[in-house]
N, C-alpha and C positions, 0 to 999 in steps of 0.2 A: 248591300252583301250582304249573302246569303250567313247563317249560323255556322258555316264548316267553313269557313273563309280561311286562312293561315297566311302569317304575316311576322317577321321578328328582324329583328340588325344581326349580318354577320360581317362579323370583323377576322381583316384579316391582318395577320399580324406574321414577321419572323426582324432577322435582320439584315439592312442595309442589302439591296442587289439578291434577294433572290429569289426575283421575279412574281412581287404583292401585285403589281398597278398593268404586268403583262396580262397577269391572271385576272384581276378584275374586268378588263377591255375586253378577254376571248368568256370570260358569262356574262357579259353584257351583247356581245356581238356587233361593239362601235367602241374604239374611242374616248374613253370616257378621262382617263388617267392618262401624261406623259409620259413617258418610259425615254432612259437613256442606260448606256451600261456604265454612267459611273452610279455608285451609292448615294444615297440621300437624295435622290433626287426629288421624291415626293414629301414635299413641305408641311399640307393641309389633309384633313378627313375629307376624304371624296367616293361620294354617294355615288353608287353605282345600284339600281332599282331593274328586276327582273321579275315581272310578273307572267308566267303561265296558270293561264285559266284561275282557278280557288288561292292561289298559292303568290305570295308576292316576299321575296327575295332584297334585304333590304345594307347591301355589301357596302362594308365602308374598309376602303383603300388608305391602307394608315402610315407614315413615315417608319423609318427601318429604328428598328430599336438596338441601340449601340450602347454599351457598358461606358465611354469615354463621352464626357461630358467637358468640354473644352468653353467650350461660348455659350453667350445665353440663348443663340439657335440651339443648341446639343440637348439641352436642358428642355426648352420648347417641345419638339419633334419628340422626345421622352415620354416624356407629361401626358402629351398629346395621345401617345399610340398607347401607354398605360390604361389610360383611362377608359378605353374601349372595351379592353381585353372583361374586367367587371360587368360592364352595365350591355356586353352583345348578350343576342339570345343562342348563338351558335359562334363558335371560333375556328376558324383555321388558322391552323399554326404551320407557317413552310418552313419548311427547308430547303437547301440546295444536294441532291444524292451525292451520296459520301462524305461531306463537308458538315460539320457539326465541331463549331467551335465558339470560346466562353462567351460571345453573344446568345447565343442561341441556347445556349447551358442557364443564361440570365435570364430569359423570355420562359423558357422550360420551368422555374421557378415561381416567376409571374403567373404561370396556369394555374396553381397553387390556391389562387386569390378569385376563382368562377366555379361559382357552381353549373357552369355551361356544356353542355357535349364538344369535346373537341377533338376535331379532326384533324389528324396529321396527313398534310399534303409538301410528299417529295416531290418537289422542280426539278427538271432538267435533266430527269434520265434519258433523255436520249441523246446526252452527252459522253455515257458512259460504254463503253466498249468491252466491256466482261460484264456483264448483265448478273452472274455467279456472285459477285460483290455487296450486290444489292438486297439480298439475306439478311446478313451477316446484318446488315448498317440498321437494318429493319427489327430485327430482334432484340440490337442494342436497345434501342429508341422505346420499344415496347418494355421493356424491363423498367425505365425511369420514368413513364407515365401510363396512367390506363387510357388511352387514347379508346373515342366511340369508333374509330375507323381510320384506317389508314391507305392513304390513294398514290402513289407513284403516278405524277405525268409529265409533261413536256406542255405547259401553258403557252411558250409558244407553238408549235409544232399541231396545238388542238386536242393532243394524245389523250386520252380520259377526262376531258375538261364536262361532258356531258354526263359522262357512268357520276363526277361528283357532285355537280349539278344535281341531279336526280336524288341523289341523298344527303343536299341538303334540304330540298323542299318534302322534303318527309319530315324531315326533323323541324321543321319550324314550328310554333305555338300558333295555336288558334287564335286569331284575333281578327279585327277590320283592320282590310288594307289601310296603310299611312298616309300611300300613296297613289294618285290618278293611275290606270293601270298602266297607260298611252307612256309617264314618265319615267326618264332613264337617271337622268341626275337630278340632283339639288342645286347644282351649281349653275347660273347664270351662264351668260353669251360673254360678257364683259371677261366675267373671271378664266372660261375655257381659252379665253383669248389672249389671254396676262399668260394664262400657262404653256401656250401653245408659243407663244415667242421667247417664254423661258427654255423649252425647251429647244431649241434655234441654237438658241443661245449657247446652253450647255455641249449643243454639239459641235459650234463651229468654236471653243475655248475652250475645249473642254480640258489640256494641256497647261494653257497657262489658269484660269479661274473659277471652277466647278463651284465652287461653293462661295465665290465673294459676290455675287451678283442678284438683284430680286428688280421682278417687273412691274410697273404699277399701268396701270391705263386710267389716263388721265378724265379721256372721254371715250363716249364712245356712242355716235352717231346714228341709228336705224334708220334710212330713209328708203324710200318706196323701189329702188334699184341699185340703191350702195347703200354699203355701212362704212362711215368714217372714222376709224379709230388714232386717239393718239396717245403712244404709249412711253415712259421713262423708261431707261434702264439703267439701273443705282447698283455702283460700284462703290468698295470701301477705301480705296485710297486713287491720288490722281494720276500716277501711275500703268494704273491700271482702266483707264479711257482709250487710251489709241490705240491697246490690246482690242476692247470691243470695236471702236469704227475702223481701223487699220490705214493700209493705207490708202490714202485719196478716198477713204472711206468703205471701201471695197467689201472691207469686215460687215460692216455695219448693211450692208446695203444687197450682202446675201443671207443676214439673218432675216431683215424683214420680207426678201422673197419667197425665203421658205414661210417661213410665217404664214405670210398673207394668201399665198397655195394653200394651204391648211385650213386657215380662216374662212376664206369663202367655204371652202368643205361644209365646214359645221353650220354656219350662216344661209349658204342657198344663195348668195348673188355675189356681186363683184366688191371688192373690200378695198379703201383707198388707206393705206398705213403709212403713220408716222411714227417716228421712233427718235430720239435722244438718248442721251450716255450722260448722266450727274452725279457726284459723286457726293457719298455723304459717309462721314469717316465711319469707320470701325462696326457698322450699322448689324451686322449677326452679333454682336456681344453687347448690344447696351437694349435692354428689356422694352423700355421709353418707344425707341428710336422700332424696333419691332412687331411692337402694335399700332405705331400711325403706319406702318404699312402691310399691316391688315394682317402680324400673324395673332392671334386671337386665342 
């Protein structure tokens, strides 16, 4: 690597459901992080790696920071997201256009803990009918914090994504690249398969149990022409099991079919997917169980 190479960690932080995962996917140009309309879909640090010439940005998608810490899972997600702010070389503070609440304000206070440049990313501007409302909103936030730059955008529609990327690449510190130039994420296909199953699970059962489920891939056999996967969907209570399975197993079949199609795109070959539903009482509020399920 030449001596002029740049590389750094870029933390994407914000309250739940402002579009952090959508932005990561837009910046990388590939689906790295699962998305859903439900808050708190992201539960892990998801790395997306973008290399352009001598510059490499390692984006970190984080769980949404939120004041309410009712369960061990909430505390885990907040701790994970907060630690990234301190360690990052650049911070993208993402807010929703014309909406700034107590969670956003809490994150703004946490930004005082970093010496890294902070770019304010105002997402979902495409949803604003009267664009003249945006300027007072921006001016108000300017008075609260000294941002390195401010970018109004729509991650979903790819508006201003390239401009943001250019800005980030210029701010990266001089470093050798941390990852091979062709690598897009640090997550294994096994991890990504579990996340894709969980995404379809959230979409299918979003009204009934968005936060009480998790997915663990039990086995991942990558053969020459087919990938064989067996996975367990964990729920918190016995009464939630029939919701995931559905009448005559229809719900589970739907989740499996949708997940299999996305996993086939990921691995580039046929997938045989088997799903089981099991109960682990109150798993979202048990730190030891969270660790056993991979939330560390």
